[in-house]
N, C-alpha and C positions, 0 to 999 in steps of 0.2 A: 358090542364086542366078540361078536360071532368074527370078524375079519382081521383079528388080533390073536386070538386060538389060531387062526387057518397059519398067519405069519407065522407066528413061533412055532408051526408044527412043521415049517420046514425052512431051513436055515437059510437064509440071502445071499447069494453070490453075483460074482460079477461076470457076465454071459452067461455061459454053461455051466448049470449050478453043479456040476459033477465032476467039470475039471479044474473050475477056479476059486480056490475058496476065497475069501476076504480078509485082505491083510489089515490091521490094527497097528496103531503106532501113539503107545501110552508115553504121554510126556509129566513127567511127574519129578517131584522135587526128590534133591537128592538127599535129603534129611532121614525120609519116610519109606525107604528101601522097602521096609515088612509089608508095608502095605502094596508097594511096585510088585512083591515075589507072588500077594494074594490075589491080585486083579489079576496079573499076568497068566497064572494056574486058573483059574475062572475062565478066563478068556481062553483059554486052548482045550478046557474040558469041552466047552461051546463048542468047539470046530475051527476057530480064527486062529489066523498065522499071527504073529502078536511081537514086536519089538519094543524096545522102551531106551527112550531118551531121558538119562538124567543130570549129566554135563553139560551144562549150558557153556555155550562163549559164544565170538562174534560169526562161527561159521555153523549156528542151529539152522536155519533156513534151510542151508546147504546138505545137512543132514537129514532133514525132513525131504528134500526135494530125492535125493540118494534112497531114501526108504520105499517111497513109491506106497504109501499106504490108500488103504481103500475111506479109512476114517482115522481121524486122531481124538484120544480123547486125551483131555489138557487138564491139569490140577490146577484150580483156581488158585489155590493159596501156595503160590510158587516163590521162593524166596524173593526177596525186596528190589532185588536187580533184575529181575525178570517182570517183563510186565506181559501176564497170558493173554488179555484182552489182543493187546496188538497181535502178539503171535498168531491166535486163533483167525484174526480178520485178514492177516498175509496168507494162511494156508488157505482162507475159505477164497481169496478173493486173487490169489497169486499160482494156488495151485488148483482153486477149485475142488477142493477137499471138503466135506462134511466135518463139524465137530462137534464133540460133546466134551462138557465142562464136568469134573469129577469135584465132587465138593463133600465137605463135612455136612454132618447134620447140625450140627452148629450153625450154617450158614443158610440153612432152609429156607427162614422166613423174608430174609434180604433176595434170595431169590424167588420166590414167589411173587414180590413187588417187581418181578421183570428189570433187577438190574442188570442181569445178564444175557436175560433171553432176546436182546437186538441182535447179539452178535452170535448166539449158538442155544440148543438146548444141557438142560443138564440132569446128572445121576448122581444120585449118593454113592462115596465109597463103599458102602456097607451094604447095600440093597442087594438082595439074594442073587440068582443066575436068573431064576425067571425075571426078575425086573432088568437086571441086566440086557441079558439077552434081546427084550421084549425095546428096549430104549434104543440098544446099535440097530437092532434091524427097523426099525420106527427111522430112524436118523437117513439110515441108509436107503430106504423106498422114498424116504421125501427128500431125497437128495436127488436122487434118479428121475423124482416123478418132476423136481423143479429144474433138472438139467435139459428134462425132454420139453419142457416151456419153453424153454429158454432155445433150445435151439428152433422150435417153431418159431416164437419171436423172431428171433435173426431170420430165420428163411424167409418171414413175411417182410420183413422191415428192409432186408436187400431185395425183394421184389420189388418193393414200393420206389424204394431209392433209384433202381436200375430203370425204372416208367420215363418214359419220353415225355412223358406230361406231367404236369404240377400236380399234388397230392397234400391238403392238410385236413387234417385228424381232428377236431375237436370232442368236447363232452357236453351234456345235456346243458351247463350253463353256457353253452358259444366260447367256452375256453379251450384256446390250443394246446393240442396234447402231441400232434406231431407235425413236422413240415420234410418235405424230402429234398434233395437238391434242387430240381428242378424252379418246384415253390420258391427258395430260397434267392436263386436266379433271376425269376420273374420279379417276384416283391421287392426285392434288394433286401430284404429282412434275413437276419440268422435265427435258426433256430432255438439255441440258447438267448435270443432276447426276445424271444416272444411266449416262449413255454408258460402255460398260464393267462395268458393274457385275453382280453374278449378277441373274439376275430374281426370285430367292426374297427379297430385298431389297427390292426395289421392287413387285413384284405379290405381294399377299398373300394369300392366299384360303383361305379356311376352308370345311370344311363346317358347314351353318347347322345343322344339328341338332343333332351332335357336338360341334361347337365344336375339332373337329380340323383342322391344319393339309393343307393339301391342296399337296405340295411337289415330286412325281415328275412332274406331267405333262407336263413341257418335255422332263424327261428321258425319261422313256418314249418321248414322239414321235420323241426323236432314236437312241432304240435301236432302235426297231421299225418307225422308216420312216413308220408309218401314224397319219391323222389321229384327234384324238380329240375328242371332243366335250365341255364343260365339264358337269358334272353339275350338276342341279334346284336343290339346295339349295347351289350355290356362291355364296360371298360375301365380295365384296372390301374389305379391309381398306385404308383408304385413308392415305394420309402423315398425316393428324390423326387419326385411330383412327375414323371413322368407317365403317359396314358400308353396303355397296349390292348387294342382289344382282344379281349376272350371269349371262350366259349366251352360247354362241358355241362356237368352235372353236377347236385348235392344231393347224396344218397342217405338214409338214414342209417345206422349201425344199431342191430339189437343182437340180444344174447341168445340164448337156448330157448326162452320163455315169450320172446316177441318181445320183449321189452326195451326202447329206446336205451340207447347209452351214449350216444353220439352220432356224429355227423360225418362224411367223410366229404370233403369237395373237393373235386376231379377238375382239373381246369388248363387248358394250353391257350398258347398265344396264336389268334389265325389272323394276326396282319396280314401274312402271303395269301390267306384263303381270301380274305377282306379285298385285296388286289385284284387278285386271279377275278374274282366277283363284280368289281368296279371295270375291271377292262371289257369282261365280258357284256355289262351292260352298257357302256361306252360305245361296242362293238357293234350292239344290237340298235343301238339308239342313235349312234351320234354319227359323223361320217369321216373315216379316218384320212382323207384327204385335205381336208378345210377346217374338222374339228367341229363343225355346225352342225346342229339337230338334223337327222334324217326324214326321210318321208315319214317314216312311222312315226318319230316322235311327233314330227309337226300334225299328222294329223291325227294324236292324241291331244293334242294340244288345241287343235279347231276345234274337235268334239265335243272338249269341255267348252268353251267361247259358244256352240253353239247351243248348248243345252245350258248356258246361264243366258244366256239370250232369250231362252222361252220361259224362262222364271221369271226373269227381271226385265219388264217392257221398256224398260228405256234404257238398256242396255246395246250399244251398238258395236260391232267390229267391224275389220274392212282386209281381204285378202289381197295382196301383192303377187303376181307373176311375172318372173322376171327374166329373159334372155339376155347372155350378153351379146352385140351384134360384131360379128366377123370372128368367132373366135375360132373356125375351122383355121383360115387362112394365118394365126398367128399358131397353132399346130403345124401347119405346113410351111411355114418359115424357118421354127426354132426348135421341133421337133415334140413329143409325148413330154417327154421329162419336163420341160420349159413351160409346157402349155399347162401341166398339172400345177406347177411352183406358182403360175400366173395366177389361177385359180385361189389359190391357200389366199395370195397376196389381195387379189381381189376380195375375199372372202371379209378379209379384216377390214377395206375401205368401205365394203358396205355396211356390216355392225356400225362402224362408228356415225351413220346417220341414223341410227335408229335409238328409240328410247329404249329404257331399262326394263323394260317389261316387255316388249314386243321380241317377237322369235322370228330370225331367219333361218331356214334350212335348206341344204342345199339337194336337188332332187335328181341328180346325175347331168353326166355332160357339164354344160354351162347355165343348166336351169335353177333359177332359185325360187321360192318361195319364202311370203314374208307375210306374219301377222300380227296386225294390229289390234291389239284389245282395247274396250273403255275409253272409246273415240267417239267425240260429242257429234262429226258429222264429216263429210265425205273431204273436207278441206285436208284433216289431218293429212289424212291418205295422199291427199294431191301433195301437199308440203313433203312429206316423206320421199314421192316422186321423183321432186325438183331437187332435192337435197341432196339424190345420188346420181340424179343426172350433174348436178355442179361439180360434184368430188371425183366425178368418171372423168371430166375435165383434163384434170391433171394428170402427167402420166403416170405410169406403174413401173417404178423402179423392181426389177424381175430380172436378178443374177446380173446385175449389171447396163441391163438393157433397157431404156426407155422406151415401153408400149403404151399405147391409146388402146381406149375402149368405149364404145359406150352402149347402154341397153334399152330394150324395148320393154316396158312395164304393160302390163293389164291390170286392172284393180277393178275389183268387187267389191259391195258394199252390203253387208248383213239386212235382211229384213224377215219380216214375218211369212213371208211368200214361200220362203226355203224351207222343203221336207227335209234336207239333210244336209249336213255340212260339204259334203264332197260335191255340191253343184255350185258351192262359190267357188272353190276351187277352177271347176269345167268352165267357170262363166270368166275368171280371171285369167286363165289360159286364153280363152274366146280372143279379150281385148288383148291380150298379149299379142297375140298375130294380126289383130287386126292394126296395134301400133307399127308392127314392121314394116308391114303391104302402104303404110303411109309413110315410110322412110327410114325408121328407126329413128333410134335416139328419142324416143318419144314415147308417150304412156298415153293410155286410153282406157275412160271409165266405161264397165260394159254396162249395155242395155239392152232392152230385148230385140230391136231392131238389127243387131251384131247379127241374133243366128239366123237371120232372114237373107 
């Protein structure tokens, strides 16, 4: 009780305690004027500025607004035409003013059953000055504390709502307590629709690769108390069924004692980032002109095929190295822009000759490399080379021009004598140059005599 004695020893005031005394408005039944006078005298004696309303009408709320009190004392037993609870609710909600009910001792039992407590505290009319003073000061301090808490809550709510990423707050049962506007926008759900619902019913997240639901991330944070980053392949299924790649984290919310009280899920649409990453990946591994894999990606796949052949004795693959015949003349005649378009059209023609699991890459200029995986023998590679020659016999339509070309092709077949995959590419290149010297529009299979 020391805090209460300290509180009573120094009157409460608004702002500067020496300059701004507290204003109290008493709302009493006009039939009990004597009590009004008694309460008013006691409040004056305690240092408060007091005004009284007894004449109720349609403008009662206007009178309260004009009085601008810091606290209202309202009689529970107003005449039947006046509803004290309704008036008290308006005072607290519309004007944000604390309310104390004035009650007779005969009503105390009902009050102790919390009949009015959800709308405001009460004080008996015949309480002594000490009790009256304590009740008023406690009500004022409580209101001030609540107002400060509400201001802080509003401050942080404003911060959360102004964030550029989605924020969802849950309790320890994984039920939603808050969603900011960005979360509403991304998920398609409105906060009022989902408050109190389980997070899994609203924030439907799947693995974009496996399509499996990621359901336990929030529960994991609650159990471990540790932050969890959303996986890179995390996809949000919105209310209307559309899919958005998202990223960020789920973090536990703890009280001052370190007890977990919920989680905060922060996420954002990373579609643009994914597009940039995909473009960077494409720039790193694909040729921008023909859209075929480039040398780097081809060599990686060649390395994988080479390692597989070392593990599997019956696994064979072949490498074809292809150079277009007469490409320089096409550039000289039509210009480099037409030459570029010609290479793009040729790439599509070459792709049509391959099996679905084969790889064709542009190595630069008019040079292409082909990887044929899991072949029975060299006849598969020969068949592909012949098909390429056949398809190039027909003219290529490039910007309205009919252009003919042929190709020189070198072929190397994997075997266990090769120590590294790059040697197969080298040997296919050697065989291709022999094909050119033999009259172009031809293919040559590498053998040891070609080196000599």
